[in-house]
N, C-alpha and C positions, 0 to 999 in steps of 0.2 A: 526391483530394488525395494528393500525394506523401507517402511514408512518413516522410521527413525533416521534413515540415511538421506531422506529427501530434504531439500532446503525448506526452511520454514517461512510461511507467509502468515501475517496477522491480518485477518479480515475484520476491519473495524467499521461496523455498520449496525445501527440500532434497529433497522428493519430486518426482522428475521427471515423474511422471504428473499430479500436480496442477498442476505448473508448466505443462505443455503444455496442460492443460484451461483454465487461466486465460488463457493467451496466446491460445488459439483463440477464446475468448469476447471478448477485448478487441482483437485485432489489427486489426479494421476501423476502430476509433476511436482507437487509441493505437499508438505505436511501443513495443513491449514488449521489455524487456531482462531477461534471467533472471539470478538470483543464487542460489547454492547455500548461502550462509552469511551470517551477520550481517556479517562483515568484507567479503565480496564486495559485499553490498548497500550498505554504507556507502561503499566505494570507488566504486561505480557512481553513487551519489547525488552524491558530490563531483565526479565527472568529467562527468556528464551533466545534472545539475540537473532531475530529473523533476518533474512536477506531482503525481504519485501513486505510492504504493508499496503493493502488497499484501504482507502479511507473515504468514507462518506463525510463530507465537510460539515453537514448539519447534524450535530450530536446533542443528546439531551443535556450534557454538562458543558457545552460551549461550542466554539467555532473550531473546526479542524485545522484551520490555518495556524492557530496558536500552537497546536501540537507539532506541525511541520517546523515552525520556527524554533520551537524548543529542541526538537531532535537535531536540527541543523547546528544549533549553538553548542551541542554536547558532543565532544570528540568521540565518546564511546558509542554514540548512536548515529553519527553523521552518515555512516555507510549504509544505513537502511534505505533501500529504494522505496519511493512513495508514489503510488498511483492513486490519484483522486478518482474515485468512482462514485459519482454524485448526481443528485437531481439538479444541482445549480447549473444553469445554462448561460449566465451572463459572461461576456468577455471580461468584465471587471473581476469577477471571481476567478476566472482562468488565469489572468495576469497576476493577481494576488497570490494564487497558489504557486505558480512558477517562480515568482520573485521570492517566495518564502523558501523554496527548495524542492517543490514537487518535481518528479521525473516524468509523469504522464498525467493526462486529464481526460477522463472518459465520462460522457454524460449518459446517465441511465435513460431509458431501459437498455440493457445489453441485448443486442440483436446479432444475428449471424454476420452482418456486415461489419460489426465492431471488431471481429476476430480477437476477442478478449484474451483467450488463452495464448495465442500467438504473440500478442503484444506483451503479455507478462513474461513469457519465455525470452523474448527479445530484450526486454528491459533487464532481466536478470543477467543475460549474457553481456550486455553493454556495461552493466555495473561491475561485473567480474573483470572485464577488460580494462575498465578505468582504474580499478584497484591494482592491476598488475603492471601498469605503465611505470617505468622507472622515474623516480623523482616525485611521485604522487604520495 
């Protein structure tokens, strides 16, 4: 499949090594676009209309929860699936992310037991199914 025909994922992580790791795991199934800040992630989402975003909650320009809330409030971007891939381990952060509209929450580091690629493919499939349900 040509890379332009692949669904788009925005990898929003200011840590370049994690950004590269996530892209390496997803590049076979997604066209990956890197973002180093919340502002860059939002601009990329507006321009490229991805199906998925992986989001480190700790960003140089703010808290990723704010971006999740902003996207959920915007009918144009509410459909973007959001997987928090973060160093934050507290239950409080997980609950805040899910309440804001996150679709998955994965604590770094990514290990084989995380089955990261499988989770992202499943998330994409579930998001597609949700959008095709009549009345939604």
